[in-house]
N, C-alpha and C positions, 0 to 999 in steps of 0.2 A: 346751252344748259345741260347739266348732267341729269340722267333719268333718275328721279327720286325713288322709284320702285326697286332700283338695283343697288341703292346705298343703304348702309346700316348706320344707325346712330347708337353708339354704345357708351354707357356710363362706366367710368373707371375710378377706382379709389386712388388716392395719392400713392405713388410709388409703383404703379402698374407698368410693367415693360411692354410696350407696344411692339417693338422689334429690337433685335440685337445686332451689333456690328457683325458683318459677315453673312447674315441671313439673306435668303433670296428675296427679292422684292415681289410680294404677292398683292400689294395694295398701296394706294397712296392715302393720305389722311388730311382732314381739315379739323382744326380745333373749332368746336362749336361753343364750348364754354369751358372755362378753366384755363390751364396752361400745361405745356409739354416742354421738357427740357431735352435737348440733343447733347449727348455725352460721347466722349472719345477717351479710350485708354491709350495713354502714352507711356513712355518709359518712366516718367516722374510721377505717374499716377493717373487718376481719372480727372478730365476737365470738362467743363460745360462750355459748349460751343455756342449755343443759342437757347433763348427762351421764346417759345411760340405762344401766341394768345389767340383770342377769338378771330376766326376768319382766316388764319394762316394755314397754308398748304405745306406738307412735308412728306417725305417718303417717295416722292415722285421720280427721283433721278435713278433709282434702281430699276424702275419699270421702263423709263425712256431708253436707257442704254444697256440694260440687262446685266449690269455689274452688281456684285453683292453690296449690301448695305454698308456704308462707310462710317456709321456711328449707331448709337443706341438712342431709342426714343423712350422716355419715361414720364409719366404724369407727375407734375410737381405739386398738384392739389387734386382734389376730387374734380373730374373733368368729363365732359361729353365730347366724343370724338366721332366724326363722320368718316366711314371707311369707304374708300372708292376702289372696288376691285380692279385688279390689273387689266382684265379684258375690257372693262368699261373704258378705262383711260386710254388703252391702246386703240380701241375703236374710235374714240374721239380724236385722237391724234391722226389716226389714218385717214380721217375724213377731210383734212386740211391739205392745202397745197404742198406738194412734195418739197419745194423750196423752204417753206416754213418748217416742215418736219426736220430737214437737214439743219436748218438754223438752230432749232431747239436742241438737237443732238450736239452740235458744235459748242453751244453755250453750256450744256451739261458737262461735256468733256473738258472745257476750259475751267469750269468750277472744280471738277475733280482734280485737275492738275494743279490748281492753286492750292487746294486742300492738301494734296500729297506734298507739295513743296513746303507748305507751312508745317505740317505734322511731322514730316520726315527729314528734319534737318540733320546733317551729319553729326555723329557722335563719336564713332570709332575711327581709328586709323584707316581701316578697310573702307568705311564710308567715304572719307575724304579722298582717298586715292581713286576710288571708283568714280566719284564725281569729277575729279581732275581729268580722268581718262575720257569720260563722255563729253566734257566741255571741250577738251583739246580736239576730239573728233568733230564736234560741231563747228569749232573754229576753222578747222582744215577745210571742211565742206564749204563754209562762207568764203574763205580766202580763194579757194579754187575757182569760185565764180567771178572773182575780181582780179584775175592775174594781170590785167592791164595796169592796176594800181601799183603793182610790185613786179616789174619786168624782170628784175634779177632774182626773184624768188626769195629774198632775204627773210621775209616773214615766215615762209614755209620752211626754211632752213632752221630758224630759231624755234619754230613749232615742233620740228622733228627732234631737236635737242630736248625740249620739254617732254615730248611723248616718251622718249627713251629714258629720261630721268624718272617719270611716273612708273614705267615698266620696271625699272631697277628698284625703285622703292617698294612696289608691290611685291616683288620677289624677295626683298629684304624682310618684309614683314609677313611673309606667308605663315610662318609658325608663331607670329606674335600673339601672345595671350593678353588681349586688351581687356581691361576691367570694365570698359563700356561696351554694351552690346551693339551689334550692327542693327541699324533701323532702315537704312536705304536698301530697297530691294530692286530686282530687275525691272519691275513695273514702274519704279520711280525714275528710272533712267531713260 
């Protein structure tokens, strides 16, 4: 159980911003009454990722892994929200088996990775070429582990041709003024 004396129950009007994308995680929240929308800004505008209702927890990921908030939380109607301070949640997590703590962190990281992959689909030439390069590198690492499957290293030779072509294309497009902005960042790769 969570210590009730350390939690606050706050009433919010419709449209209240509980946290913004990029904020530091200082608390997790539970919808006690009403509803909260989770929103994300993307190139094409603002999209709603989720609608949370009574009893649903949100905002916990930024506390568990220490990353900035990946979206904005806004009340969709007059709502009552229970605020769980960061130190309370951290104390609760620390009291559990280290294996379970690691498992929770892995699950949070996996969810963030899925979110990044979904939200940061390549748009510009630079994005596509960056992703080609990263995937070629990953394929090379994979093929290096299984050289018995390709004793003549034909696959690696073809992969080298692909890597050189991507390098040449990146050089060709160095000064390309793409009308679409880059959305894939180093943290996405």
